[in-house]
C-alpha positions in Angstrom: 0.0 0.0 0.0 1.2 3.5 -0.8 -0.1 7.0 -1.3 -0.4 7.5 -5.0 -2.3 10.8 -5.0 -1.9 13.5 -2.3 -3.9 16.7 -2.1 -2.4 19.6 -0.2 -4.6 22.4 1.1 -3.2 26.0 0.9 -5.0 28.3 3.3 -5.7 31.6 1.5 -4.7 33.7 4.6 -1.5 31.8 5.5 2.0 31.5 4.1 1.7 28.4 1.8 5.4 27.7 1.5 5.9 25.4 4.5 3.0 23.1 3.7 3.8 23.0 0.0 7.4 22.0 0.8 6.2 19.3 3.2 3.6 17.9 0.7 6.1 18.0 -2.2 8.6 16.1 -0.2 6.0 13.5 0.7 4.9 13.2 -3.0 8.6 12.5 -3.9 8.9 10.0 -1.1 5.9 8.0 -2.2 6.2 8.7 -6.0 2.8 10.2 -5.8 0.8 12.7 -7.9 0.4 16.0 -6.0 -2.7 18.1 -6.2 -2.4 21.7 -5.0 -5.7 23.1 -3.7 -7.0 26.4 -2.4 -10.5 27.7 -2.0 -12.4 30.6 -0.4 -15.9 31.9 -0.7 -17.7 35.3 -0.5 -20.0 35.5 2.5 -23.6 35.8 1.4 -24.0 38.8 3.7 -21.7 41.8 3.8 -21.1 44.0 6.9 -21.8 47.7 6.2 -22.5 50.7 8.3 -26.2 49.8 8.2 -25.6 46.2 9.3 -25.5 42.9 7.4 -26.9 43.4 3.9 -26.7 41.9 0.4 -24.4 44.3 -1.6 -23.6 43.2 -5.1 -20.8 45.6 -5.7 -19.0 44.8 -2.5 -19.4 41.1 -3.0 -17.9 41.4 -6.5 -14.9 43.3 -5.1 -14.4 40.5 -2.5 -14.7 37.8 -5.2 -11.9 39.6 -7.2 -9.8 39.7 -4.1 -10.2 36.0 -3.6 -9.4 35.3 -7.3 -6.2 37.3 -6.9 -5.2 35.5 -3.8 -5.8 32.1 -5.3 -3.7 33.0 -8.3 -0.9 34.0 -5.9 -1.2 30.7 -4.1 -1.0 28.8 -7.4 2.1 30.7 -8.4 3.8 29.8 -5.1 2.7 26.1 -5.4 4.0 25.8 -8.9 7.3 27.5 -8.1 8.0 25.2 -5.1 7.0 21.8 -6.5 9.9 20.2 -8.5 9.3 19.6 -12.2 10.1 15.9 -11.5 7.0 15.6 -9.4 3.7 15.0 -11.1 1.4 17.8 -10.0 -1.7 19.8 -10.9 -3.6 22.7 -9.4 -7.3 23.1 -8.4 -9.0 26.2 -7.0 -12.6 27.1 -6.2 -14.7 30.0 -5.2 -16.5 27.9 -2.6 -16.3 27.0 1.1 -12.9 25.3 1.4 -14.2 22.4 3.6 -16.9 21.4 1.1 -14.6 21.9 -1.9 -11.8 19.9 -0.5 -14.1 17.1 0.4 -15.0 16.8 -3.3 -11.4 17.0 -4.5 -10.5 14.3 -2.0 -12.6 11.8 -3.8 -9.6 11.2 -6.1 -6.9 11.3 -3.5 -5.4 8.8 -1.0 -4.3 11.5 1.5 -5.2 15.1 2.5 -2.4 17.2 3.8 -3.2 20.5 5.5 -2.4 22.8 8.4 -4.7 23.7 11.2 -7.9 25.4 10.2 -9.3 28.7 11.4 -12.6 30.3 12.5 -13.7 31.8 9.2 -15.6 29.0 7.5 -15.6 31.0 4.2 -11.7 31.1 4.1 -10.4 28.3 6.3 -11.0 24.6 6.7 -13.1 23.1 9.5 -10.7 20.3 10.3 -13.3 18.4 12.3 -15.9 18.4 9.6 -13.3 17.4 7.0 -12.0 14.5 9.0 -15.4 13.1 9.7 -16.9 13.8 6.2 -14.1 13.3 3.6 -13.6 9.6 3.9 -9.9 10.0 3.6 -7.1 10.3 6.1 -6.1 13.8 7.0 -2.5 14.7 7.8 -2.5 17.9 9.9 1.0 19.2 9.8 2.7 20.7 12.8 2.8 24.5 12.8 5.0 25.8 10.0 6.6 22.4 9.5 8.4 22.0 6.2 9.2 18.3 6.6 7.5 15.3 8.0 10.3 12.9 9.0 8.0 10.4 10.7 11.0 9.0 12.6 9.0 8.1 15.7 5.3 7.5 15.3 2.8 7.1 18.1 -0.3 5.1 17.3 -3.0 6.0 19.7 -4.8 2.7 19.9 -8.4 2.0 20.9 -10.1 -1.2 19.9 -12.5 0.5 17.6 -13.4 0.9 13.9 -11.9 4.3 13.8 -8.5 3.2 15.2 -8.3 0.2 12.9 -9.0 2.5 9.9 -6.4 5.0 11.1 -3.8 2.2 11.4 -4.4 0.9 7.9 -4.4 4.5 6.5 -1.0 5.2 8.2 0.8 2.0 6.9 2.8 3.9 4.2 4.2 6.2 6.8 4.7 3.5 9.4 6.7 1.4 7.1 9.2 4.3 6.8 9.4 5.1 10.5 12.5 4.3 12.6 10.3 3.6 15.7 6.6 2.8 16.0 4.9 2.8 19.5 1.3 1.6 19.9 -0.1 3.0 23.1 -3.5 2.7 24.7 -5.0 4.3 27.8 -6.8 2.0 30.2 -7.7 2.1 33.8 -6.0 -1.3 34.3 -3.7 -3.4 32.1 -5.8 -6.5 31.9 -5.6 -9.5 29.6 -8.0 -8.1 27.0 -5.9 -4.9 26.7 -2.6 -6.9 26.3 -4.3 -9.2 23.7 -5.6 -6.2 21.8 -2.1 -4.6 21.6 -0.5 -7.9 20.8 -2.8 -8.4 17.8 -1.9 -4.9 16.5 1.8 -5.7 16.8 1.2 -8.9 14.8 -0.7 -7.0 12.2 2.1 -4.5 11.8 4.8 -7.2 11.8 3.0 -8.8 8.8 3.5 -5.5 7.0 7.2 -5.5 7.9 6.8 -3.0 10.8 8.3 -3.8 14.2 6.4 -2.0 16.9 6.5 -1.9 20.7 3.4 -1.5 22.8 2.6 0.5 25.8 -0.3 0.7 28.3 -0.8 4.2 29.8 -2.6 3.2 33.0 -5.5 5.6 33.8 -8.6 7.0 32.3 -8.5 8.2 28.8 -7.1 11.7 28.8 -5.9 13.6 25.8 -3.4 15.8 27.6 -1.7 12.7 29.1 -1.5 11.1 25.6 0.0 14.2 24.1 2.5 14.3 27.0 3.4 10.7 26.4 4.0 11.6 22.7 6.4 14.3 23.7 8.2 12.0 26.1 9.1 9.5 23.4 9.9 12.4 21.0 7.2 11.4 18.5 6.9 13.6 15.4 3.7 12.0 14.3 0.6 10.8 16.1 -1.8 8.4 14.3 -5.3 8.4 15.7 -8.9 7.6 14.9 -11.2 10.6 15.1 -14.3 10.0 17.3 -17.2 12.4 16.9 -20.8 12.8 15.8 -23.0 15.5 14.2 -25.1 17.6 16.6 -26.8 20.8 15.5 -24.6 21.0 12.5 -21.4 21.1 14.6 -18.9 18.2 15.0 -18.6 17.2 18.7 -15.4 15.4 19.5 -14.4 13.4 22.5 -11.7 14.9 24.8 -8.8 12.7 23.5 -9.5 13.5 19.8 -9.9 17.2 20.7 -6.5 17.3 22.5 -4.8 15.6 19.5 -6.4 18.0 17.0 -5.2 21.0 19.0 -1.6 19.8 19.5 0.1 22.0 16.9 3.6 20.9 18.0 3.3 17.4 16.5 1.9 16.3 13.1 -1.2 14.2 13.3 -2.8 11.7 11.0 -6.5 11.4 11.7 -9.0 9.0 10.2 -12.7 8.2 10.8 
């Protein structure tokens, strides 16, 4: 298994260079086709001195600003991706989360940085992870490389964790060290058997992993602290959430992992 098509999201309001360099390096590593992507939308209502109103002229100006910024992002993408790497560019005047979900249909992996609060100009990472049907690699802040030397697999005997483990196999096969850790109140036979089965699964793919039980209730901050203690530069985790009133509600562990900008994270659902 390998990543043959990678799509990289360039946020319109951020410096695209670090994430483009990281994605281009990954495309070279896996001999993958790289799709550069950027999108933003014009809010249907515009703030004026009289409040929120529909204003065609203002909206047209804002659309032109977006088109100019997307063109700048494209130029940077094309200048940073080596000619030896197969690549293409896609851009949309559309909400970035929705547009990227559509582009991801033809990709094995989505690479991005953390989102923002403006849904018209930034990704909603939670909605993307739970809706795209593809693994999402959220790069550490301003990271230009993903070494993947030490990878922490946050294990829970669930569909989401099994999916994340399979989705991460191309990265795990290139890691120097893989640690599979679970958080449990007690290290019983069932827990050890579950971890042993994961280790066997990885070994069948040529990956030697060690397993750890972090004794105690599931706590995202403790998991992140453990990741730092083993100097992990990538956390692999299932994403656990559900839709409620059009907002994605996540459990505490997933939320902590998503907010840990100091380590790259691969999330699957």
